[in-house]
N, C-alpha and C positions, 0 to 999 in steps of 0.2 A: 380603614382610615379614609376620611373624606378627602378627595383630591381637590381641595379648594384652598385659596390663599387666605388662611385665617379662619378659625372656627372656635366656637365655645365648647369646652370639654363636655361630654354627655352627662356627667354627674359632677355637679359643683355646688357648694354651699358657702354662702358669704356670712361673715360675722363682723361685729363692730366692738372690739374690746374697749375702746375709749373714744368718746365723742362728747364735746361740751361746747355749747354756743359761747362765742367770745374767746375761746381758747385755741391756740395754734399748737398742733401736736404732729410732728413729722418724724422721719428717720428711725423706724423701729429696728431693733435687733432681736433675734429669735434664736433660741437654743432648746434642743431636746436634752433634758437632764438624764443622768444614768438611771434614775428611779422611774423614768417614763413620763414625768411631768414636762409640760412645755413652759418655758420662761420667756417673757417678753419685756424688753426695756425700751423706753422712749423719752425724749425731752418734751416739755410743753411750757408754754407761757401764755398769760392772758394778754390779748392784744394781737398785734400783727407779727409777721415774720421778722426774725433777727438772724442775719447771716452768720451761721455757725455760732449761735448765740452764747451769751455769757451769763445771763440771769435766768436761764431756763430752770424750771423744776425738773427733777428726774423721777420717773415713775417705773416701778417694777411690778409686773403682774405674773401670776402663776396659774396654770390650768391643769387640773387632774383628769379632765375628760376630753383630751385631744383637741382643745381649743373651743369647746362649746360654751363653757363659762370660765370666767377669770376672776381672781381675787388679788387685792394688793398684797405684797409680800416684802418682808425685811429679812427673810431667811438668809443668813450668811453663807449657806451652801449654794445659793444662787449667785453665779458670777456677776450678774448685773447689779447685785446689792453690795459688791465690794466697794470700798471707798476710793475716791479720786479727788483731784483738786477742783473739779467742777463737772457739770453735766456733760460737756463736750468730751472730757477725758474719759468719762464712763462709757460714752457711746462708741468712740472710734478705736478703742484699745483691743488688744488680743488677751483673752483670758484662757486659763488652762489649769486643770488639777493634775499634778504629777502623780505617778504611781505610789509615791510614799505619802500622799495626802496633802502635800504642800500646794497652797494656792499661789498662782503666778499670773501677773498682769503686766503688759508692756505696750508701749506705743508712744505717741507724740503728746506733748503738753498743749492743751488748748489755750484759748484766750485767757489772759491773766490780768488782774487789776493792778495798775501802777499809779502812784501819785502823778498828777499832771505835771509836777515840777521835774519829772524825769523824762519828759517828752524829748528833749534834745539828746539824751542818752540813747533812747530808742531809735531816733532818726539817724544818729551817727552809726548805729549798728545795722541800719538798713531793715529794721523790723517793721512789720505791718502794724499800723496804729489805727484805732477807732475810737469814737466817742463812747463814754460810759453810757450804757443803755438808759439809766434813769435820768440822764441829763446832768448829773453831778459835775460841775466844772472843776472840782478838785481832783477828779480821777479820770484816767483814760484806760482803755483796754489794749493790750499788746499781745501779739502772737509770737511768743519766744521760740527760737529755733532750738528746741530742747526735746530730748527723748527721755523716757523713764522706764524703769523696771521695778516692780514691787512684789514682795513675797510675804506669805504668812504661813508659819509652821504650826499654828495653834487654832486652825479653823476660823481664821479671820479676826481673832481677838486682838492681835497685834500685828504690825506690818513693818518690814524693813524695805527701804526705798533708796534707789540710786537714780541720778540724773546725769545726762551728758549733753554738751553743747555741740550742735552741728554747724561748723563754720560756714558763713556766707548765706545762710538761710533767710528767707523773707516771710513766707507763710507756710510753715511746715505743718502738715495735717495728716493724721492717720485715717485709715479707712477699714471698717470692720469686715474684711473679707479675707482673713488670714488662712493659711494652710499648714497642717501638720502632716509631714510626709511619712511614708512607711518606715523610713530609717530613723524617725524621731526628730528630723530637722524642723525648726519653726521658721516660717516666712511670714512677716508682718508688713503689709504694704503701707507706703507713705508717699506723699507728693508735696512738692514745693512750687508755689505759684508766685510769679513776679508781676509788677505793673505792666500795662500794655506795651510800653516802650522797651521793656526788657523781657518780653515773652520768650525770646530765644534761650533764656536761662532756665525756663521751666524744666523740672526734672522729676522723675519717678525713682523712688528708693525702696529698698527692702531692709527691714531690721531682721537679721538672720542669726539663729543660734543652733549649734549642733550638740550642745551639752545641757539640754533641758533648761535653758535660760540662765545658766550660770554666767556665761559670757556671751557677748553679742558683737556682730560686725554689721556695718552698714554697706549694702551693695547698691551701686548705681545701676538701675535698669537701663536708663537712657535719658538724654536731654532732648530738648525740642529739636526736631529735624524737619526734613521736607514735608513729611506727613504729620509731624507732631508726635508727642508721646502721651497725649491725653492727660488724665489725672487719676480719677478714682478707679482702682484696679481690683479685680476679682481673680482669685487663684484656685487651681485645682490640680492635683497630681493625677495624670492619666495613665502612667506606667511608672514602675520604680525609678525615681530620680528624674522623670520627665514631667515638667510642670507647664501648664497652660495658663496664660494671663490674658484676660480680656480687659480693655481699657476704655474708659469713657472719652469721647471726643465730641465737643459741642457743635462744631461747624466744620463739615457736615456731621450729623449725629449718627454716623455708622460706627459701631464698636470696632476698636483696633484689636489685633491679636498678636501676641508674642510668645515665644517658646524658650524654655531652658532645658537643656539636656544634662545638666550637672547639678541638679537639686537646688537651683536658684542662684548659682554663682555668676553665671553669664546669661545674656538674653539676646535673642535675635532681633533684627530690625522689625518694627511693627508693620503689619499689613492690614489693610481694611477688610473687614468682613462685610457680609450683606445684611447684618442684623442692625436695623435702625431702631435706636432707643438708648436709654442710659438711666442710671448706671447699672451694671450687670451684677448678678449673683450666680455662682457656679456650684453645682451639686453633682457629685458622682453617685449615680443610682446603684442599687444593689445588683442590677444586671450588667453593670459596667458602662452604661451609656452616660452621657453628660447632659444635664439639664441646665439651661440658662434662662433665668427669669429677669425681666428688665422693665423699667418704666417706659411708657410710650406717650410722648408729649406732642403729638400731632393727632389729628383725627384717625381713628377713634381714641380719645384720651383715656388712658388707663394703664393696665399691666398686661404684658404678654409673655409667652414662653416658647422656646424652641429646643429641639433635641439634636444632639450629635451622636451618631452610632459608630463613629470611627475615631473616637478620642479627641474630638475637637477640630479635625481637619476640615470637615464640611458640616453645615448646619441646615436643618430642614425649614428654611425660612418660608417656603411656599406653603407649608402646612403648620404655621405657627398657631399655638393655642392662645385665644383671647380670654384672659381671666376676667378683666374688667374693661368695659368700653363706655362707662357712664361717668367718667371724671369730668370735672368742670373747671373753668378758669376762676381766678380770684383777682380782685383789683389790688394792685400794688403801685401806689403813687399814680402816675398818669398812664399806666399801661395795664393790660390784662396778662396775668402770669399763669402759666400752665404748671401748676405746682402740685406734683404728685409722684408716686413711684417708690424707689429705693426698696424693692422687694427682697425678702430673704425666705428661702424655702428649706424645709426638712422633709424627709420621707418617713412616714409613720409606720408602725408595725404591720398594718394591713396593706402597705405599699401605696396608699393614697399620699398625695403631696399636700402639705400645709404651708401656705405662703402668707407672710405678713408684709404689709406695705402701708403707705398713707395716700389718702385721696382728699380732694377738695370737692365738696358737694354742698349746694345751698349756702355757699359762703363760709362753710366750716371745714377747716383742715383737720382730719382725724385719722386715727389708726383703724385699719380694716384688715380682714383676713379672708382667705379662700381655702377651703378644703376640696380637693378635686382629684379625679382619677385620671391617670395618664391616658390620653386618647390615641397614642401611637403604639 
């Protein structure tokens, strides 16, 4: 191991599953399917960035050669192809195939189109409201404070769906970094963000099930405190019933860390780690170590990774792997935006790591990947 602060893994290959001039493509989700294929899902839209967009297209690609080549897919066996109310709901949900073959998806409902005449109703409920992306004055978009669970017992041909209201929510958002614990418990991270003058109300939540998604409870991880509770959360079980959470914090951009010793029911006060970047993804490797990959939105712009050999108590930040250092800024209004990251990693059968993320280069925001060998 090179005793330097940050280095490029000795064997790394980059790929571009999707890049199209004039199209914005962020936020990939990645899964290794039981048959060995890799599946990739991501939103895209022609034009510029839309915050947690409403009119995105949804794209699903599948690779049969460990990410070397990709083809579009509508295969209902691929969880990213399961239906949802919009691209946002397809991106930030939890998906799982139960042992009996039932398809299960759960999470938060994303932006929803409402008639503009219902604006007063949305304002009275304290919901986040935005203009309709196409500029249609007769419509608005609203972030409802609602959760959902949907199931299919016939391979995705038909679906049963339930929804629940979360009282007092403002902008309830899911994040696709869920965990399935050894005892079968499902933990699905959510966060709720309020306007600047009400930031003390920000909260992190978990949608939790102990009966294969038949019933769910909502667990409060924490509300804004002295150090804050961040927002986008990644989860991993480090020992039976012991769960580690890393949380995004924008200012300063050091990841926060919290622990649960009771399978996600209660959580410790968050502490700051020395990992600078966001948001995180956590992967328990076959040898028991924990890999954290994250976006790095200061020089060098790109994607980085660190390892913990003690279940997440300490991280090798002095020896971080630099997967990409060639990201670029993009113009957004009157400022330069460092728009990149959101990596997701899987460990392939040969123990190499495959990481998907998005980058901005030459003015085009696109989906990129890296297949790399662990340097530690």
